[in-house]
DOMAR-171375 format. One line per 4 residues: their letters; for each residue x, y, z of C-alpha. Coordinates in steps of 0.001 Angstrom, whole numbers, plus 524288, in hexadecimal, padded with zeros to 5 digits. Layout:
BEGIN
A = X Y Z; ...
***
This chain:
BEGIN
XXXX = A826C E7D4D 1C65D; A7B9B E826E 1D5C3; A701D E8A0F 1CFC3; A6DF5 E9177 1DDF2
XXXX = A7CBF E9404 1DDCB; A8209 E9B12 1E849; A76FB E9840 1F488; A7B6B E9570 1FF47
XXXX = A7FF1 E8567 2038B; A7771 E85E3 20CDE; A692C E8AF4 20434; A6E78 E7E6B 1FA7D
XXXX = A61B0 E7513 1FD0F; A5843 E7E0C 1FB8E; A591B E82DF 1EDA4; A4E5E E854F 1E3E8
XXXX = A5595 E8367 1D542; A5DFC E78D2 1D282; A6765 E7376 1C4D3; A65DB E6684 1C79F
XXXX = A593A E63A4 1BF3A; A56DD E69CA 1B3A2; A4B40 E682E 1ABD3; A4B66 E67F6 19D99
XXXX = A3D30 E6EF1 196C4; A3BF9 E72D7 18998; A3A84 E81B5 1893E; A3D06 E8EB7 180DC
XXXX = A4485 E9A63 181D4; A3E32 EA880 179E8; A4064 EB4AB 179D7; A388E EBFDD 17185
XXXX = A3FF5 ECC98 16D59; A3879 ED692 163E9; A3F3D ED841 152D0; A3C66 EE965 152BD
XXXX = A3908 EEA05 1456B; A445F EEF86 13B57; A4DFE EF1B4 14969; A511D EE334 14E8F
XXXX = A5C23 EDC1A 14BF6; A6125 ED3FA 15562; A55D8 ECDB7 16141; A5CE2 EC68F 16D63
XXXX = A52EE EBE71 173B4; A55C4 EB917 1821C; A5C0E EC2AE 18A1C; A51C0 ECA14 18FBC
XXXX = A4765 EC59F 198C4; A3B36 EC708 19265; A2FC8 ECEAB 1951B; A25D8 EC06A 19793
XXXX = A26EB EB32D 19223; A1ECA EB5E3 1842B; A2C74 EBBEA 180DC; A371A EB571 186E9
XXXX = A3979 EAB7F 19235; A47EB EB0AD 19626; A4723 EB044 1A2A8; A55C8 EB6EB 1A4AB
XXXX = A5B27 EBB87 198E6; A6372 EB4FA 18FB0; A660B EA99B 19A33; A5F97 EA067 19F29
XXXX = A603A E9F51 1AE0B; A652A E9381 1B657; A62D7 E8933 1B4B0; A5BF1 E8A34 1A75C
XXXX = A5FBA E863A 19AEF; A5D33 E8498 18DCF; A5E22 E7D1B 1813E; A59A3 E83B2 174A0
XXXX = A5581 E7A0E 16AF9; A4F35 E80E2 16016; A4CFF E91E1 15F11; A4091 E97BA 15922
XXXX = A3DFD EA792 156BF; A3076 EAB8E 1572A; A29AF EB51E 150FB; A1F80 EBDFC 15783
XXXX = A1582 EC07E 14CAB; A0551 EC0AC 14C45; 9FDE0 EC02B 14221; 9FC60 ECAAD 13A24
XXXX = 9F614 ED22C 12BE8; 9FF24 ED9B2 1259F; 9F869 EE0AD 11562; 9FF00 ED749 10B9F
XXXX = 9FB66 EE2FC 10060; A0A87 EE6FC 10430; A14F1 EE837 0FB86; A2217 EDEEE 0FE6B
XXXX = A220B ED4E2 10A0B; A16C0 ED3DD 11081; A18B3 EDC35 120C6; A16F7 ED2A0 129EB
XXXX = A1A54 ECB34 13700; A1E27 EBE13 12E81; A26DF EC74D 12480; A2F31 ECE5F 13139
XXXX = A2F75 EBF97 1367C; A36A2 EB902 12738; A3EEE EC6CF 12789; A449A EC2FE 13785
XXXX = A4553 EB573 13540; A4AD6 EB831 126F7; A5906 EBE48 12D01; A567F EBC69 13B25
XXXX = A61E1 EB50F 1432D; A6437 EAC8F 14D19; A6C63 EAD95 158A3; A6C30 EA5AE 16674
XXXX = A781A EAA64 16DF4; A7CA2 EA0A2 178D0; A850D EA640 18445; A8DE4 EAA43 179BE
XXXX = A8E81 EA120 16FF5; A8391 EA3B3 16299; A7AB2 E9A69 15D8B; A7585 E9FB5 14E5A
XXXX = A73CE EA6E0 14A50; A65D3 EA048 1421F; A5D55 EA411 138F2; A508F EAA22 13FAA
XXXX = A4744 EA303 13602; A4F2C E95F7 1397B; A47C2 E98E9 146B7; A37CF E98BC 14697
XXXX = A3139 E9962 151AC; A2B25 E8D90 15002; A1C63 E8D46 1538F; A1364 E976F 1550B
XXXX = A0691 E9D44 14CE6; A05B5 E98A0 13EAB; 9FF60 E9E21 1351C; 9FCE6 E9F40 1272D
XXXX = 9F279 EAC56 1239A; 9EEC1 EB2F3 116ED; 9E48D EBB5F 112CB; 9DFCF EC65D 106C4
XXXX = 9D632 ECEB7 1085A; 9CC9C ED993 0FF5D; 9D6DC EE33C 104CC; 9DFF4 EE9BB 0FB20
XXXX = 9EA99 EE474 1048A; 9E786 ED7A5 10952; 9EC06 ED5D0 11584; 9F4E2 EC8F8 11A81
XXXX = 9F4A4 EC009 12856; 9FF48 EBBD6 12D67; A0813 EB5CF 136F1; A1706 EB4AD 13720
XXXX = A1FCE EA9D4 13F07; A2C34 EA177 13CEF; A2863 E92C3 13E35; A2C19 E8612 13AA7
XXXX = A36DA E7A3A 13FAE; A3CF2 E7EDC 14E0C; A4C1F E7DC5 14965; A5395 E7887 1539D
XXXX = A5FCF E7C90 158FD; A678B E6F4E 15B8D; A7193 E6E6D 15F51; A6699 E7481 16B82
XXXX = A6D26 E80FA 17222; A6E88 E810A 1810A; A6D6A E8D6F 18961; A7361 E8E08 197B5
XXXX = A6FA7 E918B 1A33F; A726F E9FFF 1A4C7; A78C4 E9FE3 195FD; A7760 EAAAB 19061
XXXX = A6DA1 EAB1E 18372; A6A67 EB2A4 1787D; A6259 EB334 16B75; A64EC EBD7B 160F9
XXXX = A5B98 EBEB7 15545; A62FD EC761 14B95; A6278 ECE44 13DAC; A69C5 ED4E8 1337B
XXXX = A62D2 EE0D2 13335; A52C8 EE558 13A30; A490A EE013 1331D; A3CF5 EE802 12DE2
XXXX = A311A EDF9F 13486; A21F8 EE5C7 134AA; A22AF EE895 1439A; A2ACB EE3C4 14F52
XXXX = A29C7 ED2CC 152D6; A2C8A ECAA4 15D07; A356C EC075 15C0B; A3783 EB492 166AF
XXXX = A4356 EABDE 1684F; A3F98 E9DDB 16C87; A4827 E9161 17252; A42C9 E8593 172AB
XXXX = A47A7 E7BB7 17921; A4B94 E778D 1866F; A4F44 E7C37 1939A; A5479 E7646 1A093
XXXX = A5032 E7C3E 1AACE; A5317 E7810 1BBBE; A4659 E6E97 1C0EA; A421A E7540 1CF11
***
């Protein structure tokens, strides 16, 4: 396939891009969306161009530019949470980001669509972030309602997708996170989806 077509034939000696030579590099595709407390039942990823690279790295919605392709080797899901202080005196489960994450992964599903083919759905608890801050903290004091400090994340060995799946240049793809009903959280939560894998791109 000629990446530069159509151009005048006499200009062919001056082209600055080619797909005749490709390099393969380790890379990630990632996108971040907001789960709205007690409202969201579906989040769609990779279908928009992000405002900046802190939230996503798609350069165009839903597709990779020509001649890039991507080999998906491991999907990750990361819940953006911070260390927090909660009131342990309340009855029932501790209202916290830790409990929010547990509620989201217990019923959430991960559905990948490439072209017109669906892969999954997979349960969210199968797809840990794999790395990140790890904290185990607890405290008690003289107050009537003791305060507990905590942090919630999903960690563990990455789930390797095998056989791997390839996204071709200009091929439509997306990920949907699905819940059977809206989940009642303590607050809205940012959820990031990432594909670990390899990117093929032209050598220039």
